[in-house]
N, C-alpha and C positions, 0 to 999 in steps of 0.2 A: 551768049556772052555774059560774064559776071560783071554787072555794072558797078559793083563796089570796087573793082580793081582800077577803074578809071580815076585819074588824079583828081582829088578834091571832092569826090562824090561820097556821101554817107552810105552806110549799109542800110538802105531804105527799109528792108524787111524788118529790121529791129524796131524802128520807129513805128511802122505799121502794126506790128504785133503788139507792141506796148500800148498803142492807141486802141487796138481792138480789145485788149484786156481791160483797160481803164474805162472803156465805154460802158461796161456793165456797172461800174461804180458811178458812172455819170448818168445813169437813168435807164440804160437798156434793160436791166433786170426788171425794173418796174414796168417798162413798156411791154415786155414779153408776158408778164403776169396779166396786165390789162388786156392784151390781145387774147390770152387764154380764156379770160372771163367771157369773151364774146362767143366762145364755143364750149359751153359747159358739158356737152355730151361727148366731146372729143377726148379719147384716151391719150392720144399723142400730145395734145396741148396740155392736158392735166399733168402728164409726165414732165413736159418741158417747163411748166410753171413751177413744179417741185424742185427743179434744178436751180431755180433762182433764189434759193435760200439755203443757209447752212444746215447741216445735220446737227442734232443736239449733242451727240457725243461720238460714238463709233460710226463709221460709214463715210460716204463720199458723194457729194453732188458737184455739179459744175461750179457753183458759187464758192466751193472750197478750193478750187484751183486758181482763183483770180490772184490771190496774194502770192503764192509760191511761183506762179508764172512770172509775175512782175520781178520777183527776186532773181529768178533764173535768167531773165532777159538782162537784168542789171549785171549779172555775172558775164554774160556773153560779150557785153560791150567793153569790159575791163581790159582784156588783152590788146584791143585796138588802142585804148587810151594809154596803156603802158608803152607800146611801141612809139606812140606820138611823143610821150614825155621823154623817153630815152633819146629820140631823134633831136630833141631840143637841148640835149646835153644835161638834163637833170640827173643829179646824183641819186643813188639808192636812198640816202638819208632824206633827201627832198621829196622823193616819191613816197616814202613811209609817212612823212609829215602830212602830205596832202591826203593820203588815205585816211589817216587818223582824224584829220580835220573834217573830212567829209562825213565820217561816221558820227563824230560828235555833233556836227550841225544837224544831221538827220534826227538824232536823239532829241536835240533842243527843239526842232520843229515839231516833233511828236509831243513835247510838252505844250507847245503853242496850240496844237490841234486839240489837246485834252483840256485846254482852258487855264493855263498857268496865270493869265492876266486877271483872272478872278481873285487871285491871291488867297484862295482857300486851300492852303497846302495840306491840311490834315485830311481832307476828303478827296483831294485830287488823285486821279489815276496817273501813275508815272510810266507804266508800261504802255507801249503803243505800236501800231503797225509801222510807222516811220522809224521808231526806235529799233525795232527788230531788223528792218531793212538795213539801217545804218550799222548796227553791230555785226550782224551776220555777214554783210558784204565786206565790212572793214576787216574782220578776222580772216575771211577767205582771201581777200586781196593781199593781206600781209603774208599769208602762207604762200600764195601764188608767186609773189615776188621773191620770197626767201628760198623756196625749195623747187626742185625739178618736178616735172609732171608725175613721174613714177612714185616719188615720195608723197606727193599730194594725193594720189590715188590711194596709197596705203593709209594716209592720215584720215581720209574720208571714210574708209571702211572701218578703221579703228573707232572713229566717232560714232558711226551708226550702230556698230555692234556693241560698243561700250555703253552707249545710251540705253540700248535695249536691256543689257545685263544689269545696269544700275537700277533701272525702273522695275525690273523683274525681281531682282534678288534682295534689294535693300528694304523695301517696305514690309512690315510685319502684318501681312494681310493675305487672305485667300484670293483677292482680286486686286492686284497691284495696278491695274489699268482702269479702275473705276473712278468716277468723278470725285467721290468723297475721299478716297484713300491713296491716291497716287502721289509719288514723291515730288512731282513737279509742283503740285499745289502746296505741299508741305514747305518746300523751299521758298515759294512766293510768300506764303504767310509769315515765314520767319525773316526774310530779307527785304521784301519790297515794302517801301513806305506807302502811306496813303491808302487809297481804295483799290481793291482788286475788281476786275471787270465782272466776274461772276461770284462776288462776295468771298468765297473761299478758294478761288482759283482764277488765274489770269491767262488767257490764251496766248498772250505775247510776253509771258513771264521770263524769268532768268534762265532756268535750266533748259527749257524747251527751245531757247535760242540756239543752243549748241548744235543740234542736228540741222538747223536752218543754215548753218555755215556750209554744210555739204550741198544744199540746194543751190547756193550761189557758186560754189566751186564747180559743180557739174555744168553750170552755165559757162564758166570760164574755160573748162575743157572744150566745150562746144565752140567757143570763140577761137581757141587755138586751132581747131580743125578748119574753121572757115578761113583763117589767115593763110593757110597753105596755098602756095602758088599753083597755077594750072599744071606746071611741069611736074609737081609732086602729087597733086590730086585735083582732078577736074571737079567742076561744080556738080555734075551728075553723080560722081563717086561720093562726094561729100554728103549729098542728100541720101544716097544709098546707105552709107555708114551710119548716118543719123537715124534712119528708119530701123536698121538692125539694132542699134543701141537702145532705141526707144522700146522695141519689143522685149529685149533682154531685161531692161529696167522694170517694165510693167510685170513681167513674169516673176522676177525676183520679189517685187513688192507684193504680188498676189500670194505667192507661196509663204512669204514672211508673215503675211496678215493672219495666218492660221495660229500663230503663236504671239504675235505683236499686232493687235488690231490697227487698221487704218484709222487714224484719228488726227484731224487737223489741229485741234486744240492742244493735244500733246505733241504735235509735229512728230509723230511716231516714225520710226525708220522705214516701215512699210509705206507710210504716206509719202515720205521723201522720194522713195524709188518710183512709186506709181505716178506721182504728180510730175516728177522729173521726166519720166517717159512720155507723159502727155505733153509737157512743155516742149520737149525735143521734137515730138511729132508735129506740133503746131509750128514751131520755128522752121522745121524742114519744109513744110508746105509753103509758108510765106517766103522763105529764102529761095525755094525753087521757082516759084511763080514770078517773084519780083526781081531778084538779083541774078538768078541764073538765066531765066527765059526773057527777062526784061519787060514783063507786063506790069508796069508800075502805076499807070494812070489811075486805075480804080482805087489805089491805096491812099490817095491824097486825103480823103475824108478821115481815115484812121491816123495818118501821120500828123495831121494838125493837132490831134489829141495827144499822140505819143510824144511829140516834141515838148509839150508842156504838161506832162502827166502829174508831176508833184504840184504844179500850180493849180490845176483844177481840183486835185484832192484837197488841198488846203482851202481854196476859194469857196468850195461848197460848204465848208464849215463856217466861213466868215460872211459870205454874200448870200442873201436870200434870193437865189435864182428862182425858187418856186413862186415867190411873189411877183417877180419880173415876168415870169411865164404867164401867171394868172392875169396880169395887166393886159397882155397882148392876146392871149388865147382863151381867157376865162369866159368872155362873152360868147364866143363861138361854142365852147364846151357846154354852156348852159342851155343851148338850143337842142341838145341831144339827150337821149336816155343816159342813165348813170354809167353803164359799162362803156358806152361810146365816149362819153365825156371824160372818163378816166384815161382812155387811150389818147384822146386829143391832148389832155393835160400832160401826159407822159411824153408825147411827141414834142409838145411845146417846150418842156423842160430841157430835153436833149438839144433842141434847136437853139435855145438861148445860151446854154453852156458852150455849144460848139461855136456859135457866132462870137462869143467872148474870146475863145481860144483863137479863132480865125483872125480877129482884130489884133491880138498879140502877135500872131504869126506874120501878118502883113507889116506890122511895125518892127518886126525882127526882135521881139521881146521874148526871151526864154529864161525861165528860172533854172539856173544851173547850180547844183550843190556839189 
């Protein structure tokens, strides 16, 4: 039975997957690296530890999937939000206003994350993860409301193919996808004020936000599929269609990567396809287990994180959870060798962050943008 069809119940798989994704930002990556250090001769653990950091330029690790998966999940939730808003009688103009407001708020929160209150505007970084989520989601949502699905599918392909052609054809260089000579960096150096994250390039810059719109849009298409009633499409069929679409997207991205490398910092079109395929696969798994089969108890740990994902992202920038963790776990960690102590500290950090979110959960405090 699909539990999200019951009146008043959230699509729990969305919150759980969002929480699973954010957990890596909340210390799970460091925990896995610390665990790997306990097994220095293990090839499997060495590989897993390497997945917990970004590639320098071309290529893909698990850590490179965290950001686009979050954006993809944000896309899935929008069709549900849209139906809710329309059921309340909101006009299209009011819906547009709310979409734009949310996008702007996320951009402003990105400024907060990057330290706008230091008032050092000349050296501040203006591009941000939250800013990209806000802008990519906003433009995708505006298109989703304005056009029918077939038109949005066409727009998505035009964006991905157009982005590839622009990056390939415009720069006067033999390697248009290099770190030094790509068009994305040129646009950022010309138009972005303040400091770029990588001095001459910013991974959340202006031009590379364009293909990120498609990442959110693919999530919205997924949300549309999930919205179908049992009479039109059962839960099992939805999962099957997701798996097929996931394989197709990954294959398209893999083939495309031979001419347009997989690159998170460029948010290349091949990267969009492959990571969307991965995101769809992960959502299909969570959706099948939690919402189709109804096995949801195990997901509570992740849902506590997922319900306040932006809160913990910002809070880690403001609150010294490491110091709090050291207060409670530092003494225990000091009694063990360095590698074990590192694992204890990483465990303590996750525990402190999670308990903070659990307190908010119990108080029904959720940061909604």
